[in-house]
N, C-alpha and C positions, 0 to 999 in steps of 0.2 A: 355145392350149387351156390351160385350168387345171383341176385336179381339186381341190376343196377338201376338205379332211377333217375330222371332227367333233374328233378327238382329234389332237394334234401325232404325225406320223409318224416314228418310230425307228427305220425300216429298212424297205428296199424292194428287190425283186428282180424283175426283167423276164425273162420266161418265153425260152426258145430261139426259139419262132417270134415272137418281139415281138408277141403279140397280146395276152398278159395282163400283168399286174403284180401282186405279192404285197406288201402292207404290214403291218407291225405297229406298235402303238400303245403309249402309256405305260401305258393300261388293262389291257394286256395281249391286247386281240384281234389277231385274225391276219384278213383277208379277201383275196379276187381279185378283179381288177377287171379289166372289159374295157377296152382301151386305145382302143378306136377311139370310145368315149362316156362313159366314166369309171364306167359303172353294175357295181355289187357285184355278181359272180357267186355268190359263196359267202362266208361270213363262218361262222369259228369259235367266236365267243364264247358262244352256248348248250350248244356241246358239251362244252369241257371245264373251264368255271370258272374258268378262269386269269384270274388278277389282277396277274402278276408281269409288271412291265415287258419288254417285247418288245426282245432288244438288235440282234437278228441274224436274218435272214430268207433262204431259197433254195427255188429250183424246180428240182425235176428236170428232167434234159433231154426226158421224154415227157410231160411237164406234168400229172402225174398226183398227185405229191408235192409238199406244202409242208413245210420244216421251218424249226425256229426255235429259237434261244437265248433264253434269259433272264436278268434280273438275279440270279437265284438258282440258278445255272451247270447249269440243266439243258437239255437239247436233246430237242425232241421232233419226231415225224416225223407228218402229217396227211395222209391219202388223201382227196383232195377228191370224188372219185367215189363211196368207199361211206361216207364221213364217218369212218372210222376214225381215232382218234389212237393211234399207238405212243409209249411212253414214260411216263416220262422216262427218258433216257437218262444215265447218270450218271457222275462221275469228275472234271470239272471244279471247282477252287476257287473260281473269282471267276466274274465275268459272261461269259459268251459272246458274244465279237464277230463271229465270223465262221461263215456257212454255206454249204457248198460240197457239191451231190451231184456222184457219179461218174459217165461218160458212161455207164455201163450200168444206170445209175437203182438199185444194188443197195446203195450206200454212200453213208454221210453223213459228211462231214469239216467238224470244230467246232475251234474254237480260242478258247483264254482267256489270261490270262496265263502265259508258259512253257510252256503244254500244248496239242497238237495230238491229237486223236482221231478215230480211223476207227471208225463204227459200221456193222454192218450193218444195214440199216433194218427188215427183218423179225423178225430174232432178238434186236436190240439188243445182241447181244454187239459188245464192243470189240475189233477186230481188230488195230490197231497204235495204238502211243501213241509220239506222239514229245516227248520232255521237254527243253526247254533252257532250264536256269534263268541261265546267265552266257555271254554275256548273255541276258536275259531275250527269247523271244518277242514279237512283236508283231501281226504279220498275216501273212496266207499267201493264195497264188494258186494254184491247178492249172492244170496244163497242158491243152488241150483232148483230148488221148488219156489222160489220166487218170493216166499213169505218174510223172510228176515235181510234187514240193510245192516253190516258193519261199517262203523264210519271211523275214520283217524281224524285224530286232530293236532293242532299246533303244540299242544303241551305232550304229546304222544301217547293220549289215554284213548282208549279202544271202548265205543259203545255200540250196541244191538238193538235195532228199531224194527218194531212191525211196519211192514210195507202196506198194510191195507187201513191201517188207523192211526199209524205213526207215532204210537206211545213207545217208550223206550222198555224194552225188554230186559236187559242186560247190562251190566255198566256202571261207572267206568272202569274200564281194567288198566291196571296201570302195571308197568315193568320196562318203559320206555319212556326218558326223559325229553327227549326232543323230538322235533314234528315227524309224523307218520307221510312217509315216502308214496307207500304201497300198501293195499290190503285184499286178501283173496279168502273167500271160501272152499274149505277139501270139499270132493264132490259129492260126499255122505252127508254133507253139512254139519258134522260134530268138530270139525275144528277151524279155526280162521289164523291165517298167518299174517305178520304185519312186519313191514321194514321201517326201518328211523334213520334220521339224519345222522343219529348216533353211529351209524354204521353196524347196527345190531338188527336181529330178525326174531322174530319172538313165535311161537305156536300156542295158543289158546284153545281150552274145552269150550266149546257153545252153551255146554248145558248150566255150568258153574262158573266159568271164567277164569278157572284155575288155568296156572302158566304149566303148559305140559313140556314145553322142551326150549331153552335158551335163557338169557339172551345168546346168540350165535352170532357168527360172521366173518368177514375179512375186516380185521382193523384198520387198515389203511385204504379200505377199498369204500366207497360210498354206494349203497345200492340204489336202483331207480324203479324197477319193476318186478314183483315177485309174482307167481303163481305155483298151484299143486300139479303133478302129473295126474292124467285121466284115472288113475287107480288109488291115487293118494298118498301113493310110497315117498313119492320124491318130489323137491322144491326143486323150480329155478329159478335163478333171479340174474336180473342185470344189472351191469354198474357202470357208474360214471364213467369210467378210463376205457370204455369198450369191451373188458371182458363179459364173461357168461360163465357162472358155477353151479352146479346141480349138489342138493345137499339129500342127505336120509333125512326125510320126515320127523320119524320115531326119533334120532337121537341128535340132530343137528351136523353129523358127520360130513365131509364133503366127500362126495361119491368121484365127480368129475370136476376138473377147472384148476386152474383157469384154459377157459378157452378163450382163443384170439381170434382177431383178424378186423372186428371194427374199428374204426380210428376216432369215433367219437363217442358220446354216451348211449349207451341201450336204451331204447324207450319202449320197447314190447319183447316178449319170450311166451312161447308157449310150446308143449309138447304136441308131438304130431302123432298120429295112428295109433300103435302099439308103444309108444313111448321111448321109442329107439331112436326118435328126431327130434329136434330141438330146432324152431325156427326164432331167431330174432332180426330185429330192425334197428337202426340206427339212425342218428342225426349225419351220419355219413354218406346218407343216402344210398344203402343197400339192404337187402334183405337175405338173410344167410340161413341157410339149412344146414346143421350141424348131425352128423352120425356119431352118437354120444356112446356107439359101442367102439368106434375108432377113435375117437378123439383127436381129430386135426383140422389145420384150417382147411375150409372148404376152398376148393376152386373153382373157377368158372365155367359156364358150361357152355 
């Protein structure tokens, strides 16, 4: 199953119920699509006259809010039910590269080079700022209970922060020497995965910071994004060459891959429903849903 987009997709996020996907484009538009058929449910284009390239996008757990960060350092929040757009929330000094909502839907977390902001989605007030310049922050992941933020840095180190007070809980964790590309929590919060420009993936223990698995990966392939399956047993990663791999989380062994089809770098991957399907999107303008039990290049529908 393939959804072809008019403009190259720059970012995408799947809703927690895996029924919808929000996508942002170079033209500045953000839309929500039905994952069962690819149809557009709602699009923000006529509402905000935004022309700034969308760099990152996220959907709130209740599915009512879509947030995005753009190349002009702004964060906006869109209520897709009443069509109200809040923001822009300011503070970043470079493009906003990651957007995540907290589990209670009341806050939005965003990151740029060296900065993480937590804003109240109603008032737009900045509740917390994490500022780490040396080494500079690159990416972050939020635990499912919303209490911890894991950050990756330009030197490859990993740190864990309290999301309410902003103090460091754990770190630095060292095992990768090049900048962190992507970082994520396991569903139960006991592990963190990180992908590095060194073409390696590591799995960390969130209690003591020990390296549990890795480094592993594809020596000649550069990872772009990485996430756990919903049960925490598998890891899916997208790569710069457009391929997708699935790994065993306990060992780092390849389970499926390479899954081919994208012509440009993969910028989002996620498991769907019972983990039998993986969705990926790429700068080639396509969203692809792969049945990982069959492992074949999906056909247009």
